[in-house]
GUNU-737580 format. One line per field, with one value per residue (C-alpha): z, y, x; residue in three letters; residue number from 1. Coordinates in Angstrom, 1 decimal, always signed. Layout:
GUNU-737580
w: (Z ...)
v: (Y ...)
u: (X ...)
aa: (ala ...)
i: (NUM ...)
//
This chain:
GUNU-737580
w: (+3.0 +4.2 +3.1 +2.0 +2.3 +5.8 +6.9 +8.2 +6.9 +8.2 +5.4 +5.9 +3.0 +1.9 +0.5 -2.8 -5.0 -4.2 -0.8 -2.2 -4.9 -2.3 -0.3 -3.3 -4.2 -0.8 -0.2 -3.4 -2.2 +1.1 +3.5 +6.1 +6.2 +8.7 +6.4 +7.6 +5.9 +6.7 +3.9 +5.6 +2.5 +0.5 +2.9 +3.2 -0.5 -1.0 +1.8 +0.5 -3.1 -1.8 +0.1 -3.0 -4.3 -0.9 +2.5 +4.1 +7.6 +6.8 +9.5 +8.7 +10.7 +10.3 +11.0 +10.4 +10.2 +11.1 +14.5 +16.7 +19.0 +16.2 +14.9 +18.2 +18.5 +15.2 +15.9 +19.2 +17.3 +14.2 +16.5 +18.4 +15.2 +13.7 +16.5 +13.9 +12.3 +10.8 +7.8 +8.1 +5.2 +5.8 +2.6 +3.4 +2.1 +0.7 -1.7 -1.8 -4.9 -4.9 -4.7 -1.3 -1.2 -2.2 +0.7 +4.2 +7.2 +8.4 +5.1 +5.1 +8.6 +7.7 +4.9 +6.9 +9.7 +7.4 +5.1 +7.5 +11.1 +10.1 +9.0 +12.1 +14.5 +12.6 +12.6 +16.5 +17.2 +15.5 +16.1 +19.5 +18.2 +15.0 +17.0 +18.8 +15.3 +13.7 +10.7 +10.1 +7.5 +7.6 +4.2 +4.2 +1.2 +0.2 -3.5 -6.4 -4.7 -1.9 -4.3 -6.4 -5.4 -8.2 -8.0 -6.6 -4.1 -1.2 +1.3 -0.5 -1.1 +2.4 +3.9 +1.4 +1.9 +5.6 +5.1 +3.3 +5.8 +8.9 +7.1 +6.1 +9.6 +11.2 +8.8 +9.9 +13.6 +13.1 +11.3 +14.1 +16.6 +14.8 +14.6 +12.8 +11.3 +7.8 +6.4 +2.7 +1.7 -1.5 -4.3 -6.8 -9.9 -11.7 -10.6 -11.8 -8.4 -7.5 -5.3 -7.6 -8.1 -4.4 -3.6 -1.6 -3.3 -1.8 +0.0 -2.4 -5.4 -7.1 -10.5 -10.8 -14.5 -12.9 -11.1 -14.1 -16.0 -13.3 -13.4 -17.1 -17.0 -14.2 -16.2 -19.2 -17.6 -15.1 -16.7 -13.9 -12.7 -9.0 -9.4 -11.1 -8.2 -5.6 -7.4 -7.4 -3.6 -2.8 -4.7 -2.7 +0.5 -0.5 -1.4 +1.5 -0.8 +1.1 -1.5 -4.0 -7.1 -9.2 -12.7 -15.5 -14.7 -11.2 -12.3 -14.9 -12.4 -9.8 -12.2 -13.5 -9.9 -9.4 -12.4 -12.0 -8.2 -8.4 -11.9 -12.7 -12.9 -16.1 -18.0 -16.2 -16.9 -20.6 -20.6 -18.5 -21.0 -24.1 -22.4 -21.3 -24.6 -22.9 -25.1 -28.2 -26.9 -28.1)
v: (-6.9 -3.6 -0.7 +2.5 +5.1 +6.1 +4.7 +6.6 +5.5 +6.1 +6.0 +6.2 +7.7 +9.8 +12.7 +11.1 +8.1 +5.3 +6.8 +10.1 +8.4 +6.2 +9.6 +11.1 +8.0 +7.1 +10.6 +10.7 +7.5 +9.0 +8.1 +10.3 +10.4 +10.4 +11.2 +10.5 +11.4 +13.0 +15.3 +17.9 +20.1 +17.4 +16.3 +19.9 +20.3 +16.9 +17.7 +21.0 +19.6 +17.1 +19.7 +21.5 +18.7 +17.1 +17.7 +14.8 +15.1 +15.0 +15.2 +15.3 +14.2 +14.4 +10.9 +9.1 +5.4 +4.6 +5.9 +3.7 +6.3 +8.6 +5.7 +5.3 +9.2 +9.0 +6.1 +8.0 +11.3 +9.7 +7.8 +10.9 +12.9 +10.0 +7.7 +5.5 +5.0 +1.3 +1.1 +1.2 +1.3 +0.6 +2.2 +4.1 +2.7 +3.4 +2.0 +1.2 +0.7 -1.7 -5.4 -7.0 -6.2 -2.4 -1.9 -1.5 -2.8 +0.4 +1.1 -2.3 -1.7 +1.7 +0.2 -2.6 -0.4 +1.6 -1.0 -3.9 -2.5 +0.4 -2.1 -4.0 -1.1 +0.5 -2.6 -3.0 +0.8 +0.5 -3.2 -2.9 +0.0 -1.7 -5.0 -3.0 -2.0 -3.7 -4.2 -3.2 -3.7 -3.6 -3.2 -3.9 -2.9 -5.4 -5.6 -8.1 -8.1 -9.9 -12.8 -12.7 -11.4 -9.9 -9.2 -6.0 -5.9 -7.9 -5.4 -4.5 -8.0 -9.1 -6.4 -7.2 -10.8 -10.2 -8.0 -10.8 -13.3 -11.3 -10.2 -13.8 -15.1 -12.4 -12.8 -16.4 -15.5 -12.9 -15.5 -17.9 -15.5 -14.5 -11.0 -8.4 -7.1 -8.4 -8.0 -7.8 -7.7 -5.8 -6.7 -4.0 -4.5 -1.5 +1.6 +5.1 +6.7 +8.4 +5.6 +4.9 +8.6 +9.1 +5.9 +5.8 +4.5 +1.8 +3.2 +1.0 +2.7 +5.3 +5.3 +7.8 +6.4 +3.3 +5.3 +7.1 +3.8 +2.4 +5.1 +5.0 +1.2 +1.4 +4.4 +2.1 -0.9 +0.7 +0.7 +1.2 +4.7 +5.5 +6.0 +2.7 +1.0 +2.9 +1.6 -2.0 -1.7 -0.3 -3.0 -5.5 -3.8 -4.0 -7.8 -8.6 -10.1 -11.5 -10.9 -7.9 -8.1 -4.9 -4.8 -7.3 -7.5 -8.7 -11.3 -12.5 -12.7 -14.4 -17.0 -17.5 -18.2 -20.8 -22.9 -22.0 -21.2 -21.5 -20.5 -17.6 -14.9 -16.2 -15.7 -12.5 -10.9 -11.4 -10.1 -7.0 -6.3 -6.4 -4.2 -1.6 -1.6 -2.8 -5.6 -3.4 -1.3 -1.9)
u: (-20.2 -18.7 -20.6 -18.7 -21.5 -21.9 -18.4 -15.4 -11.9 -8.4 -5.8 -1.9 +0.1 -3.0 -1.0 -0.2 -0.5 -3.1 -3.7 -4.9 -6.9 -8.5 -9.4 -11.0 -13.0 -14.2 -15.5 -17.3 -18.9 -20.1 -17.3 -15.7 -11.9 -8.9 -6.0 -2.4 +1.0 +4.2 +3.7 +1.2 +1.2 -0.1 -2.5 -4.0 -4.2 -6.0 -8.4 -9.0 -9.7 -12.0 -13.9 -14.8 -17.0 -18.0 -19.2 -17.7 -16.1 -12.4 -9.5 -5.8 -3.0 +0.8 +2.0 +5.3 +4.5 +7.9 +7.2 +5.0 +4.0 +2.8 +0.6 -1.0 -1.5 -3.1 -5.4 -6.5 -7.2 -8.8 -11.3 -12.0 -12.8 -14.8 -16.3 -17.9 -14.5 -14.7 -12.3 -8.6 -6.2 -2.5 -1.1 +2.0 +5.2 +8.7 +11.2 +14.9 +17.0 +20.0 +20.9 +21.7 +25.2 +24.7 +22.1 +23.4 +21.6 +20.4 +18.8 +17.1 +15.7 +14.5 +12.4 +11.1 +10.2 +7.9 +6.6 +6.1 +6.0 +4.0 +1.3 +1.4 +1.5 -1.5 -3.4 -2.8 -3.6 -7.0 -8.0 -9.7 -11.9 -12.6 -13.8 -16.5 -18.1 -21.0 -18.8 -15.3 -12.6 -8.7 -6.9 -3.2 -1.1 +1.4 +2.6 +3.0 +6.5 +4.7 +3.9 +7.1 +10.5 +12.7 +16.3 +17.2 +14.3 +15.6 +14.5 +11.1 +10.2 +11.0 +8.6 +5.9 +6.0 +6.0 +2.8 +1.0 +2.1 +1.0 -2.3 -3.4 -2.7 -4.6 -7.5 -7.7 -7.6 -10.4 -12.7 -12.1 -13.0 -16.3 -14.9 -16.8 -13.5 -12.8 -9.2 -8.0 -4.3 -3.7 -1.2 -0.9 +1.3 +2.7 +0.9 +1.8 +3.0 +6.1 +7.2 +10.3 +11.1 +11.1 +13.0 +16.2 +19.4 +21.5 +24.7 +26.8 +25.4 +27.4 +25.9 +23.2 +22.3 +21.0 +18.4 +17.3 +17.1 +15.0 +12.4 +12.2 +11.6 +8.9 +7.1 +7.2 +5.5 +3.3 +0.0 -2.6 -3.5 -4.1 -7.7 -8.3 -6.3 -8.4 -11.7 -10.5 -9.5 -12.9 -14.5 -12.8 -13.6 -17.5 -17.0 -15.0 -12.3 -9.4 -6.9 -7.1 -4.8 -4.5 -3.6 -3.3 +0.6 -0.2 -2.7 -0.1 +2.8 +0.5 -0.5 +3.1 +4.7 +1.9 +3.0 +6.8 +7.3 +11.1 +11.9 +9.4 +11.9 +13.5 +10.2 +9.2 +12.9 +12.4 +8.7 +9.8 +12.7 +10.2 +7.7 +10.2 +12.2 +15.2 +15.8 +16.2 +18.8 +22.4)
aa: (met thr ala ile ser gly ser ala ala ala ile thr gly ala ala ser gly ile gly arg ala leu ala phe glu leu ala ala arg gly cys asp leu ala leu ala asp arg asp glu ala gly leu phe glu gly ala ala glu ile gly lys thr ser lys arg asn ile ser thr his arg val asp val gly glu pro ala gln ile gln glu phe ala ser ala ala ile ala ala his pro ser leu asn ile val ile asn asn ala gly val ala leu met gly ser phe asn glu val asp gln ala gln met glu trp leu ile asn ile asn phe trp gly val val his gly thr arg ala phe leu pro his leu ser lys gln arg glu ala his ile val asn leu ser ser ile phe gly ile ile ala pro pro gly gln thr ala tyr ala ala ala lys phe ala val arg gly phe ser glu ser leu arg his glu leu ala met ala asn ser pro val lys leu ser val val his pro gly gly val leu thr asn ile val arg asn ser arg thr gly ser gly ile thr asp asn ala arg arg ala glu ser ile asp arg phe asp ala ile ala lys thr thr pro pro ile ala ala gln arg ile ile ala gly ile glu lys asn gln pro arg ile leu ile gly asn asp ala trp leu met asp leu leu gln arg phe arg pro ala thr tyr trp lys val leu ala lys arg ile glu arg met ser gly gln gly ser arg pro)
i: (1 2 3 4 5 6 7 8 9 10 11 12 13 14 15 16 17 18 19 20 21 22 23 24 25 26 27 28 29 30 31 32 33 34 35 36 37 38 39 40 41 42 43 44 45 46 47 48 49 50 51 52 53 54 55 56 57 58 59 60 61 62 63 64 65 66 67 68 69 70 71 72 73 74 75 76 77 78 79 80 81 82 83 84 85 86 87 88 89 90 91 92 93 94 95 96 97 98 99 100 101 102 103 104 105 106 107 108 109 110 111 112 113 114 115 116 117 118 119 120 121 122 123 124 125 126 127 128 129 130 131 132 133 134 135 136 137 138 139 140 141 142 143 144 145 146 147 148 149 150 151 152 153 154 155 156 157 158 159 160 161 162 163 164 165 166 167 168 169 170 171 172 173 174 175 176 177 178 179 180 181 182 183 184 185 186 187 188 189 190 191 192 193 194 195 196 197 198 199 200 201 202 203 204 205 206 207 208 209 210 211 212 213 214 215 216 217 218 219 220 221 222 223 224 225 226 227 228 229 230 231 232 233 234 235 236 237 238 239 240 241 242 243 244 245 246 247 248 249 250 251 252 253 254 255 256 257 258 259 260 261 262 263 264 265 266 267 268 269 270 271 272 273 274 275 276 277 278 279 280 281 282)
//
């Protein structure tokens, strides 16, 4: 297992959502932190809040994970601040609303550069250091949309499926090499964060009502809070679980696609409509 107390963890996307919740939970369990995000104000606020109840060593780093050079600089600075750093959580991500013909190529590349390449670059930057530790762990955030692919999510699902494939292949390589580094890939279902509210809109979308409807639908079906998601991820780290599903909805969707790999969406669409109240609208 990977022990939390006495460890040091690097977390991207740490200013809000699951990343912020992970920072608070890890600190409470005796883990030092290197926190990264584009939102410096959010980072400073979170670090200050943790400092009120914890004496952990916390460093903050402004990082855009869409910029490989910044990720490498983050890794160097984080390791310098925390020489025993042994947990890396590639959590940062963005969302993009629109069907394939409503999203232009530049927008799709923007999302994949952050959600997929950010994970790859983060893993590559920290792996040499992690490989020298007695025990170490990489956590890569995919999504339930790395297991199922709903309409309107061509860019997001492509990136999250890629994170899953990259992570599973690398995990096998690490095991074959008898590396001390373990790897978990995380598939959250609906978690109450601001990712949908902060999402970009496809260049081909001119109807603002669709954005509001998407936010309302997400709020109606997202039942898991960030702290609960963080606790589940940490339990997965401690147990060296290769795949971490978060939320009953994620478990249901994963099970359904196993039984109906090509036709799961017909069933899920009806269930989502019922859960969000869309089916009762005129």
